Rosetta silent file (secondary structure, phi, psi, omega in degrees, C-alpha in Angstrom):
SEQUENCE: XXXXXXXXXXXXXXXXXXXXXXXXXXXXXXXXXXXXXXXXXXXXXXXXXXXXXXXXXXXXXXXXXXXXXXXXXXXXXXXXXXXXXXXXXXXXXXXXXXXXXXXXXXXXXXXXXXXXXXXXXXXXXXXXXXXXXXXXXXXXXXXXXXXXXXXXXXXXXXXXXXXXXXXXXXXXXXXXXXXXXXXXXXXXXXXXXXXXXXXXXXXXXXXXXXXXXXXXXXXXXXXXXXXXXXXXXXXXXXXXXXXXXXXXXXXXXXXXXXXXXXXXXXXXXXXXXXXXXXXXXXXXXXXXXXXXXXXXXXXXXXXXXXXXX
SCORE:     score description
SCORE:     0.000 S_00000001
   1 L     0.000  126.618  175.556  126.032  124.612  108.208 S_00000001
   2 L   -65.386  132.012  173.907  125.285  123.801  111.830 S_00000001
   3 L  -121.656   -2.971  179.284  125.850  120.181  112.763 S_00000001
   4 L   -93.003  127.502 -175.322  125.656  120.321  116.448 S_00000001
   5 L   -66.155  146.990  175.215  122.108  119.376  117.762 S_00000001
   6 L   -71.137  157.386  172.109  120.266  122.152  119.709 S_00000001
   7 L   -58.782  137.455 -179.407  119.465  121.675  123.434 S_00000001
   8 L  -151.735  141.567  179.290  116.529  119.370  123.967 S_00000001
   9 E   -78.120  131.340 -171.511  115.009  117.660  126.903 S_00000001
  10 E  -111.995  119.020  171.220  115.539  113.836  126.461 S_00000001
  11 E  -116.537  139.558  179.464  113.049  111.177  127.574 S_00000001
  12 E  -126.829   97.125  177.981  113.385  107.399  127.261 S_00000001
  13 L   -74.160  153.885  175.452  110.056  105.675  128.138 S_00000001
  14 L   -90.738  -19.415 -178.092  110.042  102.100  129.180 S_00000001
  15 L  -139.944  168.703  179.779  106.680  101.237  127.706 S_00000001
  16 H   -65.799  -44.536  178.687  104.289  102.477  124.903 S_00000001
  17 H   -54.883  -40.698 -178.793  101.936  103.705  127.733 S_00000001
  18 H   -71.048  -37.759 -178.824  104.626  105.848  129.169 S_00000001
  19 H   -61.800  -39.781 -176.971  105.550  107.208  125.649 S_00000001
  20 H   -71.728  -35.800 -178.014  101.824  108.200  125.210 S_00000001
  21 H   -63.359  -41.512 -175.282  101.750  109.858  128.622 S_00000001
  22 H   -67.177  -36.145  176.444  104.791  111.938  127.639 S_00000001
  23 H   -71.704  -33.930  176.375  103.188  113.090  124.347 S_00000001
  24 H   -65.389  -35.658 -177.045  100.064  114.109  126.178 S_00000001
  25 H   -74.882  -30.930 -177.686  102.142  115.988  128.717 S_00000001
  26 L  -110.162   31.332 -169.386  104.321  117.753  126.093 S_00000001
  27 L   -50.603  124.785 -177.649  101.625  118.006  123.388 S_00000001
  28 L    80.472   -7.591 -178.915  102.934  119.937  120.440 S_00000001
  29 L  -120.591    5.417 -179.914  106.393  120.470  121.784 S_00000001
  30 E  -113.251  143.293  173.812  107.612  116.831  121.470 S_00000001
  31 E  -117.708  143.028 -179.924  109.109  114.797  118.693 S_00000001
  32 E   -95.433  128.238  173.540  109.344  110.938  118.756 S_00000001
  33 E   -95.182  112.949 -179.832  112.761  109.540  117.936 S_00000001
  34 L  -110.691 -105.207 -178.973  112.512  106.116  116.211 S_00000001
  35 L   -82.272  -19.350  175.628  115.376  105.378  113.744 S_00000001
  36 L    74.057   11.658 -176.867  116.369  109.028  113.538 S_00000001
  37 L   -72.752  -32.215 -177.934  117.418  108.811  109.894 S_00000001
  38 L  -104.878  -41.103 -174.473  115.214  111.957  109.078 S_00000001
  39 H   -66.712  -45.261  179.399  114.704  113.687  112.438 S_00000001
  40 H   -53.955  -50.930 -179.166  118.324  114.007  113.494 S_00000001
  41 H   -63.170  -33.910  176.501  119.518  115.661  110.302 S_00000001
  42 H   -67.166  -30.779  178.644  116.546  118.070  110.469 S_00000001
  43 H   -77.610  -32.701  179.944  117.395  119.028  113.982 S_00000001
  44 H   -65.061  -36.396  178.846  121.060  119.464  113.091 S_00000001
  45 L   -85.966    1.526  179.594  120.040  121.839  110.279 S_00000001
  46 L    62.801   25.899  169.538  117.556  123.639  112.788 S_00000001
  47 L   -87.259  -16.670  167.240  114.634  122.720  110.541 S_00000001
  48 L  -120.949  126.096 -175.145  113.136  120.792  113.457 S_00000001
  49 L  -135.057   69.348  174.657  113.364  122.245  116.976 S_00000001
  50 L   -73.877  146.780  176.147  111.384  120.120  119.390 S_00000001
  51 L   -77.118  -26.183  177.324  111.607  120.989  123.077 S_00000001
  52 E  -129.972  139.409  173.021  111.407  117.362  124.102 S_00000001
  53 E  -115.038  125.550 -171.648  112.717  114.258  122.308 S_00000001
  54 E  -109.641  100.653 -169.180  110.937  111.005  123.172 S_00000001
  55 E   -84.368  106.202 -179.027  113.354  108.144  122.417 S_00000001
  56 L  -100.501   11.991 -177.886  111.267  104.987  121.624 S_00000001
  57 L   -62.193  -25.297  177.306  114.024  102.791  120.571 S_00000001
  58 L   -87.608   10.004 -170.493  113.876  100.507  123.546 S_00000001
  59 L   -95.251   77.355  178.704  110.257   99.704  123.014 S_00000001
  60 H   -54.355  -26.069  179.720  110.431   96.084  121.819 S_00000001
  61 H   -66.873  -11.940  179.066  106.694   95.745  122.038 S_00000001
  62 H   -96.896   10.496 -174.815  106.459   98.022  118.956 S_00000001
  63 L  -121.975  157.859  177.643  108.559   95.667  116.792 S_00000001
  64 L   114.919  163.274  178.189  107.804   92.453  114.779 S_00000001
  65 E  -121.234  129.854 -179.371  105.870   91.010  111.913 S_00000001
  66 E  -139.341  163.425  176.429  102.695   88.852  112.306 S_00000001
  67 E  -121.260  128.459 -177.381   99.927   87.531  110.198 S_00000001
  68 E  -160.676  124.905  177.973   96.289   87.443  111.263 S_00000001
  69 L    58.356   34.956  173.729   92.879   87.472  109.472 S_00000001
  70 L    79.495   11.383  174.638   94.325   88.184  106.081 S_00000001
  71 E  -122.102  147.956  172.714   96.395   91.110  107.336 S_00000001
  72 E  -102.252  115.547 -176.716  100.226   91.461  107.849 S_00000001
  73 E   -98.293  126.590  171.528  100.787   93.571  110.960 S_00000001
  74 E  -121.589  124.671  179.762  104.156   95.329  111.397 S_00000001
  75 E   -65.020  138.602 -178.460  105.148   97.065  114.558 S_00000001
  76 L   -53.017  -24.428 -174.504  106.144  100.736  113.917 S_00000001
  77 L  -102.199   14.732  175.496  109.606  100.218  115.373 S_00000001
  78 L   -76.148  123.962  179.966  110.423   97.333  113.176 S_00000001
  79 E   -56.603  139.651  175.255  113.715   98.034  111.362 S_00000001
  80 H   -55.635  -31.246  178.327  113.497   98.247  107.562 S_00000001
  81 H   -83.902  -18.808  169.541  116.090   95.594  107.136 S_00000001
  82 H   -59.313  -55.393  176.328  114.154   93.278  109.442 S_00000001
  83 H   -62.267  -33.170  171.842  111.158   93.595  107.205 S_00000001
  84 H   -63.140  -26.871 -178.436  113.375   93.244  104.185 S_00000001
  85 L  -100.908    0.655  177.332  114.629   89.974  105.331 S_00000001
  86 L   -73.247  117.578 -170.118  111.269   88.693  106.418 S_00000001
  87 H   -73.903  -25.445  173.257  109.965   85.689  104.682 S_00000001
  88 H   -65.818  -45.848  175.972  106.312   86.632  105.807 S_00000001
  89 H   -59.691  -46.277 -176.753  106.729   90.025  104.118 S_00000001
  90 H   -60.458  -37.818  179.748  108.180   88.539  100.972 S_00000001
  91 H   -79.817  -36.116 -167.231  105.347   86.032  100.694 S_00000001
  92 H  -102.510  -27.751 -171.732  102.351   88.105  101.890 S_00000001
  93 L  -131.221   63.527 -174.118  103.324   91.717  100.921 S_00000001
  94 H   -58.347  -29.743 -179.390  105.347   91.485   97.682 S_00000001
  95 H   -66.068  -46.210  175.889  105.057   95.136   96.987 S_00000001
  96 H   -60.698  -46.544 -177.468  106.559   96.144  100.295 S_00000001
  97 H   -57.220  -38.924 -178.832  109.277   93.429   99.723 S_00000001
  98 H   -68.431  -33.853 -171.754  110.054   95.004   96.274 S_00000001
  99 H   -79.702  -35.549 -171.414  110.344   98.572   97.707 S_00000001
 100 H   -53.890  -44.534 -177.227  112.445   97.826  100.859 S_00000001
 101 L   -70.247  -12.403  178.325  115.818   97.260   99.187 S_00000001
 102 L   -86.774   -6.569 -179.177  115.561  100.639   97.449 S_00000001
 103 L   -79.093  114.792  177.133  115.422  102.652  100.611 S_00000001
 104 L    46.659 -127.247  179.349  118.749  104.421  101.072 S_00000001
 105 L  -129.309  173.021  178.463  121.670  102.143  101.853 S_00000001
 106 H   -50.560  -46.892  178.071  122.124   99.227  104.142 S_00000001
 107 H   -58.520  -32.361  178.598  123.247  101.516  106.942 S_00000001
 108 H   -72.128  -48.804 -179.308  120.060  103.483  106.596 S_00000001
 109 H   -63.850  -30.028 -176.139  117.818  100.399  106.557 S_00000001
 110 L   -71.797  -20.116  177.886  119.600   99.047  109.661 S_00000001
 111 L  -110.739  -38.582  178.355  118.345  101.980  111.727 S_00000001
 112 L   -56.204  152.270 -175.835  115.334  103.297  109.842 S_00000001
 113 E  -125.199  155.246 -179.578  111.931  101.930  110.930 S_00000001
 114 H   -60.930  -45.106 -177.787  108.709  101.208  108.970 S_00000001
 115 H   -72.683  -32.621 -176.385  106.643  103.507  111.233 S_00000001
 116 H   -67.155  -37.844  177.762  109.271  106.191  111.221 S_00000001
 117 H   -63.342  -50.530 -178.697  109.213  106.499  107.377 S_00000001
 118 H   -63.296  -38.042 -179.789  105.417  106.678  107.380 S_00000001
 119 H   -66.227  -43.543  178.650  105.271  109.242  110.169 S_00000001
 120 H   -64.171  -37.196  169.277  107.822  111.340  108.508 S_00000001
 121 L    59.478   43.265  170.356  105.864  111.085  105.222 S_00000001
 122 L   -62.158  114.765 -175.286  108.436  112.185  102.655 S_00000001
 123 L   -68.434   -6.876 -179.277  106.464  112.181   99.405 S_00000001
 124 L   -97.861   -3.504 -173.982  109.542  111.082   97.552 S_00000001
 125 L   -86.210  160.844 -176.929  110.115  108.008   99.820 S_00000001
 126 H   -65.278  -53.966 -166.124  109.164  104.436   98.947 S_00000001
 127 H   -63.846  -36.571  176.861  106.961  103.389  101.864 S_00000001
 128 H   -62.145  -37.437  175.218  104.386  106.098  101.726 S_00000001
 129 H   -65.481  -39.447 -176.838  103.673  105.126   98.062 S_00000001
 130 H   -69.582  -36.485 -176.341  103.528  101.366   98.993 S_00000001
 131 H   -70.612  -39.373  179.127  101.088  102.159  101.972 S_00000001
 132 H   -69.088  -43.917  173.401   98.887  104.142   99.772 S_00000001
 133 H   -53.516  -42.776 -174.049   98.807  101.648   96.942 S_00000001
 134 L   -95.375    9.812  179.222   97.845   98.696   99.248 S_00000001
 135 L    50.969   51.847 -178.967   95.360  100.719  101.294 S_00000001
 136 L   -68.420  157.799  170.766   97.399  100.004  104.386 S_00000001
 137 E  -109.265  133.446 -178.676   95.998  100.900  107.830 S_00000001
 138 E  -111.226  125.052 -178.756   98.028  102.881  110.319 S_00000001
 139 E  -103.283  118.213  179.962   97.183  102.448  113.974 S_00000001
 140 E  -108.570  151.568 -175.496   97.913  105.448  116.407 S_00000001
 141 E  -123.957  137.247  174.332   97.667  105.281  120.100 S_00000001
 142 E  -140.281  178.384  175.009   96.667  108.095  122.634 S_00000001
 143 L   -54.031  -31.227 -177.671   95.400  108.302  126.059 S_00000001
 144 L   -91.521    5.396  171.810   91.888  107.624  124.752 S_00000001
 145 E   118.607 -162.591 -175.904   92.955  104.372  122.927 S_00000001
 146 E   -88.673  146.694  174.620   93.733  103.278  119.502 S_00000001
 147 E  -137.952  137.813 -174.124   92.589  104.952  116.253 S_00000001
 148 E  -110.179  118.637 -177.536   92.974  103.305  112.826 S_00000001
 149 E  -109.148  119.810  178.646   93.711  105.632  109.982 S_00000001
 150 E   -61.836  145.726  177.440   93.464  104.463  106.301 S_00000001
 151 H   -55.398  -27.855  176.504   96.471  105.441  104.239 S_00000001
 152 H   -61.672  -29.378 -168.432   94.272  107.558  101.919 S_00000001
 153 H  -110.052    5.518 -176.949   93.579  109.749  104.922 S_00000001
 154 L   -82.538  -39.511 -171.309   97.122  109.676  106.459 S_00000001
 155 E   -93.480  113.884 -170.205   99.030  111.897  104.133 S_00000001
 156 E  -108.968  -18.021 -174.180   97.873  115.546  104.448 S_00000001
 157 E   167.870 -179.820 -178.825  100.662  117.504  102.878 S_00000001
 158 L   -52.144  111.907 -178.454  104.515  117.826  102.661 S_00000001
 159 L    61.699   26.496 -173.647  105.956  115.997  105.657 S_00000001
 160 E  -131.354  135.652 -177.567  102.541  116.275  107.187 S_00000001
 161 E  -123.355  174.727  172.710  100.070  113.458  108.473 S_00000001
 162 L   -84.331   -3.101  176.591   96.741  113.181  110.244 S_00000001
 163 L   -61.284  130.978 -178.389   98.514  112.006  113.346 S_00000001
 164 L   -81.227  154.099 -173.632   97.598  114.228  116.237 S_00000001
 165 L   -60.628  -18.988  177.229  100.299  115.609  118.664 S_00000001
 166 L   -92.506    3.573 -170.226   99.185  113.323  121.419 S_00000001
 167 L  -113.957  153.282  176.506   99.277  110.143  119.359 S_00000001
 168 E  -120.749  123.699  172.504  102.066  107.681  118.539 S_00000001
 169 E   -63.963  116.973 -168.449  102.099  105.412  115.501 S_00000001
 170 E  -110.380  -27.195 -170.969  102.333  101.890  116.976 S_00000001
 171 E  -159.612  149.980  172.153  101.521   99.482  114.034 S_00000001
 172 E  -123.921  124.389 -173.273  100.995   99.384  110.263 S_00000001
 173 E  -110.317  135.777  176.485   98.630   96.744  108.825 S_00000001
 174 E  -121.642  136.682  172.939   98.912   95.605  105.138 S_00000001
 175 E   -65.493  140.183  174.620   96.428   93.271  103.368 S_00000001
 176 L   -71.906  132.918 -172.566   97.950   89.962  102.563 S_00000001
 177 L   -73.713  142.877  173.619   98.269   89.425   98.756 S_00000001
 178 L   -75.377  171.700  173.765   96.031   86.868   97.173 S_00000001
 179 L   -59.124  150.919 -179.851   97.296   84.117   94.788 S_00000001
 180 L    73.159   20.880 -175.017   98.527   85.269   91.448 S_00000001
 181 E   -99.029  127.455  171.327   99.791   88.596   92.781 S_00000001
 182 E  -125.677  150.780 -171.467  102.952   90.237   91.374 S_00000001
 183 E  -140.217  154.622  172.069  104.526   93.467   92.399 S_00000001
 184 E  -151.578  139.468  171.130  107.285   95.918   91.297 S_00000001
 185 E  -120.780  124.707 -175.981  108.680   99.197   92.610 S_00000001
 186 E  -116.146  139.382  175.424  110.353  101.204   89.836 S_00000001
 187 E  -155.795  154.077  175.480  112.141  104.403   90.506 S_00000001
 188 E  -117.650  122.912 -176.658  114.654  107.027   88.967 S_00000001
 189 L  -132.671  154.164 -176.870  117.131  108.607   91.219 S_00000001
 190 L   -67.214  -37.765  174.742  120.259  110.611   90.657 S_00000001
 191 L  -139.646  159.249  170.731  122.295  108.116   92.547 S_00000001
 192 L   -59.534  131.648 -175.916  121.607  104.794   94.238 S_00000001
 193 L    97.352  -16.475  179.903  120.241  105.499   97.647 S_00000001
 194 L   -81.172  163.028  178.467  119.022  108.933   96.908 S_00000001
 195 L   -65.431  146.813  179.118  115.300  109.792   97.214 S_00000001
 196 L   -66.867  134.217  169.602  113.424  109.067   94.001 S_00000001
 197 L   -66.366  -44.681  170.137  112.922  111.818   91.415 S_00000001
 198 E  -145.001  133.604  179.412  109.951  109.692   90.426 S_00000001
 199 E  -128.486  154.610  178.895  108.951  106.343   91.951 S_00000001
 200 E  -140.074  131.772  174.779  106.116  103.987   91.173 S_00000001
 201 E  -104.154  120.983 -177.216  104.632  101.178   93.391 S_00000001
 202 E  -131.101  137.488  179.372  102.797   98.737   91.117 S_00000001
 203 E  -145.307  132.876  173.583  100.838   95.480   92.032 S_00000001
 204 E  -130.397  142.583  173.755   98.676   93.197   89.853 S_00000001
 205 E  -120.020  128.792 -176.819   96.696   90.235   90.638 S_00000001
 206 E  -106.866  149.174  171.413   95.704   87.785   87.841 S_00000001
 207 E  -144.237  121.605 -172.482   92.854   85.322   87.740 S_00000001
 208 L    47.025   41.257  170.432   92.352   83.062   84.706 S_00000001
 209 L    91.984  -11.926 -177.790   94.599   85.259   82.765 S_00000001
 210 E  -110.218  157.597  177.163   92.850   88.571   83.445 S_00000001
 211 E   -81.138  113.546 -170.808   93.735   91.279   85.864 S_00000001
 212 E   -96.766  -21.888  178.490   91.413   91.013   88.871 S_00000001
 213 E  -151.849  134.106 -178.188   93.147   93.694   91.004 S_00000001
 214 E  -138.030  134.205  176.720   95.580   96.592   90.182 S_00000001
 215 E  -129.931  128.371  175.075   97.431   99.114   92.422 S_00000001
 216 E  -135.415  133.611  174.996   99.463  102.025   91.298 S_00000001
 217 E  -149.638  132.756  174.752  100.863  104.843   93.357 S_00000001
 218 E   -91.631  148.878  166.776  103.503  107.374   92.643 S_00000001
 219 E  -115.304  149.036  179.985  106.246  108.946   94.683 S_00000001
 220 L    79.663   12.321 -175.767  107.888  112.265   93.933 S_00000001
 221 L  -109.797   -9.092  179.324  105.056  113.778   91.856 S_00000001
 222 L  -163.733 -176.618 -177.627  103.375  116.013   94.586 S_00000001
 223 L   -79.013   -1.431  165.163  103.622  116.920   98.161 S_00000001
 224 L  -136.508  158.644  172.466  101.994  113.550   98.950 S_00000001
 225 L   -56.822  142.303 -173.594  102.062  110.097   97.348 S_00000001
 226 E  -114.255  131.533  176.313   99.558  109.938   94.400 S_00000001
 227 E   -88.410  123.698 -179.275   97.172  107.171   93.550 S_00000001
 228 L   -91.162   71.598 -170.927   96.561  106.450   89.915 S_00000001
 229 H   -68.047  -36.567 -175.823   92.843  105.341   90.328 S_00000001
 230 H   -69.128  -35.734  178.526   91.769  105.910   86.671 S_00000001
 231 H   -75.938  -28.685  172.993   94.532  103.677   85.392 S_00000001
 232 H   -67.167  -40.275  175.117   93.704  101.044   87.921 S_00000001
 233 H   -59.737  -34.066  176.938   90.161  101.018   86.800 S_00000001
 234 H   -63.118  -42.826 -174.758   91.194  100.579   83.241 S_00000001
 235 H   -65.414  -37.650 -175.282   93.373   97.583   84.085 S_00000001
 236 L   -65.225  133.519 -174.326   90.850   95.537   85.977 S_00000001
 237 L    86.295   -5.690 -177.587   89.149   92.882   83.830 S_00000001
 238 L  -109.130  158.713  178.030   91.635   93.109   81.044 S_00000001
 239 E   -89.547  141.168 -174.982   94.383   90.758   79.996 S_00000001
 240 L   -58.968  140.078  176.275   97.914   92.198   80.267 S_00000001
 241 L  -163.376  155.477  178.910   99.262   93.584   77.034 S_00000001
 242 H   -60.405  -40.130 -179.454  101.761   96.235   75.849 S_00000001
 243 H   -64.773  -44.494  178.558   98.862   98.195   74.478 S_00000001
 244 H   -59.517  -50.695  178.603   96.857   98.089   77.643 S_00000001
 245 H   -61.828  -22.995  170.479   99.794   99.146   79.629 S_00000001
 246 H   -69.787  -43.131  179.311  100.529  102.001   77.281 S_00000001
 247 H   -72.011  -32.443  176.613   97.016  103.396   77.732 S_00000001
 248 H   -59.275  -45.100  176.418   97.355  102.818   81.498 S_00000001
 249 H   -54.713  -49.030  175.096  100.537  104.966   81.436 S_00000001
 250 H   -52.733  -53.123 -177.592   98.604  107.690   79.649 S_00000001
 251 H   -64.962  -45.256 -179.485   95.761  107.713   82.088 S_00000001
 252 H   -56.834  -39.785 -177.447   98.031  107.585   85.038 S_00000001
 253 H   -91.620   -3.550  175.815   99.933  110.677   84.085 S_00000001
 254 L   -63.550  137.967  169.309   96.790  112.739   82.758 S_00000001
 255 L    72.303    3.107  175.927   96.178  115.727   84.939 S_00000001
 256 L   -88.877  150.849 -175.233   99.128  115.437   87.191 S_00000001
 257 L  -125.594   80.813 -177.614  101.257  118.534   87.786 S_00000001
 258 L   -67.890  158.723  173.820  104.639  117.543   89.166 S_00000001
 259 L   -68.215  163.095  173.232  106.999  119.935   90.762 S_00000001
 260 L  -108.661  132.352  177.186  109.881  121.609   89.097 S_00000001
 261 E  -158.614 -169.031 -174.696  113.296  121.581   90.833 S_00000001
 262 L   -66.205  -22.660 -177.407  117.060  120.943   90.139 S_00000001
 263 L   -82.936  -15.101  175.783  116.253  117.259   89.471 S_00000001
 264 E   161.766  159.869 -179.895  113.847  117.939   86.507 S_00000001
 265 L   -85.621  171.664  179.994  110.951  119.875   85.061 S_00000001
 266 H   -64.114  -31.557  178.830  107.374  118.868   85.278 S_00000001
 267 H   -69.341  -35.270  178.055  107.462  117.601   81.696 S_00000001
 268 H   -64.500  -44.197  179.722  110.566  115.498   82.447 S_00000001
 269 H   -63.881  -36.726  176.584  108.792  113.968   85.504 S_00000001
 270 H   -71.288  -38.592  179.843  105.650  113.057   83.529 S_00000001
 271 H   -66.490  -45.912  172.699  107.621  111.264   80.832 S_00000001
 272 H   -60.438  -39.221 -174.447  109.570  109.318   83.573 S_00000001
 273 H   -66.342  -48.420 -179.441  106.375  108.575   85.342 S_00000001
 274 H   -57.390  -45.647  177.704  104.725  107.179   82.142 S_00000001
 275 H   -64.589  -39.233  177.226  107.795  104.982   81.433 S_00000001
 276 H   -65.181  -34.875  177.617  107.805  103.589   85.055 S_00000001
 277 H   -61.414  -50.186 -177.731  104.071  102.625   84.619 S_00000001
 278 H   -60.184  -45.542 -179.782  104.862  100.627   81.557 S_00000001
 279 H   -69.940  -37.230 -179.416  107.939   98.993   83.097 S_00000001
 280 H   -69.530  -37.864 -175.595  106.318   98.415   86.445 S_00000001
 281 H   -73.634  -32.372  176.626  103.091   96.881   85.014 S_00000001
 282 H   -67.634  -45.539  175.033  105.178   94.535   82.899 S_00000001
 283 H   -62.970  -40.183 -177.445  107.313   93.396   85.764 S_00000001
 284 H   -68.129  -31.836  178.755  104.322   93.038   88.014 S_00000001
 285 H   -69.400  -43.762  176.033  102.468   91.001   85.384 S_00000001
 286 H   -61.784  -34.802  175.794  105.393   88.620   84.867 S_00000001
 287 H   -68.430  -36.481 -178.809  105.706   88.142   88.577 S_00000001
 288 H   -67.162  -35.542  175.489  101.976   87.465   88.901 S_00000001
 289 H   -62.694  -47.758  179.066  102.186   84.831   86.273 S_00000001
 290 H   -61.074  -33.274  174.876  105.038   83.234   87.976 S_00000001
 291 H   -65.246  -46.774  176.594  103.248   83.247   91.235 S_00000001
 292 H   -56.610  -48.118  179.226  100.253   81.568   89.646 S_00000001
 293 H   -62.991  -41.961  178.630  102.334   78.935   88.027 S_00000001
 294 H   -61.102  -45.871 -175.455  104.355   78.276   91.266 S_00000001
 295 H   -71.303  -41.389  177.853  101.065   77.872   93.404 S_00000001
 296 H   -59.810  -42.995  177.120   99.358   75.717   90.708 S_00000001
 297 H   -60.951  -44.218  177.979  102.435   73.527   90.635 S_00000001
 298 H   -62.986  -33.735  178.797  102.446   73.257   94.415 S_00000001
 299 H   -69.791  -40.297 -178.910   98.710   72.333   94.433 S_00000001
 300 H   -74.062  -32.792  175.185   99.175   69.548   91.880 S_00000001
 301 H   -55.985  -46.094 -177.685  102.219   68.152   93.825 S_00000001
 302 H   -65.202  -40.627  179.196  100.204   68.063   96.986 S_00000001
 303 H   -57.536  -47.697 -176.153   97.295   66.357   95.141 S_00000001
 304 H   -69.299  -31.660  172.497   99.559   63.748   93.746 S_00000001
 305 H   -63.107  -34.718 -177.703  101.154   63.154   97.111 S_00000001
 306 H   -77.214  -25.334 -178.454   97.789   62.512   98.705 S_00000001
 307 H   -70.268  -29.692 -172.628   96.943   60.033   95.849 S_00000001
 308 L   -72.313  139.225 -179.247   99.900   57.732   96.566 S_00000001
 309 L   -61.600    0.000    0.000   99.171   54.555   98.507 S_00000001
């Protein structure tokens, strides 16, 4: 097996604008090097053979986490471990916070980036399922300016996205979770750190004891992440219960046709998927109740503090 990288022209832009110009100049022949956790192994195996490698690791302007207008914006070059340790992510995007510790190992997350994972678009990875479940927005930039792509339109096939050859992914925007939101990421893998055989991103928001918002998306069941819209529709307006979650699991796995490989048959993957729905919804509902109780307690304490002379 070859391990030595093929010859490639190497460019290190100093700014995002310079990176955009390089992509426009070498359109279709260039690959962007972010964390390199996927691209470098593919190049070593000769499965990717770009003529030009554009290294954007020095572009600090593409890193960071911020909140504005009910959205959490994460720079595409933000390392996964930085997002994992971010209090902003933990508080405002609990589903992303639940998924991040499951990505590979610490060494992978120390180099891997939020944008790199979404641009690579492995359907068994955690972040594509999270982005799809939360209706994230992906911001790409070219010479003509910025273009915002909804997550539902981003994933086009196995390792394929709607990003054009002259565009670079610069930012990912997630909606900030409302009060009473709980999330869980469940997955089954052969070993800790491996890609999921099946994964599930689950998020529930409770209002007055009923589900006001439900998000479910699978990893590992197709060549793109899969949204379980029918099951989401069933959940909204209902009170959490074992019976409800059982029916949601049935609806979520109806009509799916998972691949067959050395990790399992389609029937096995469907059974695992249904189990993950039940587990994920239970965990998300428990966390939603905890979030509601915590925020109600904080409001009461604040009110009492204002009443004191």
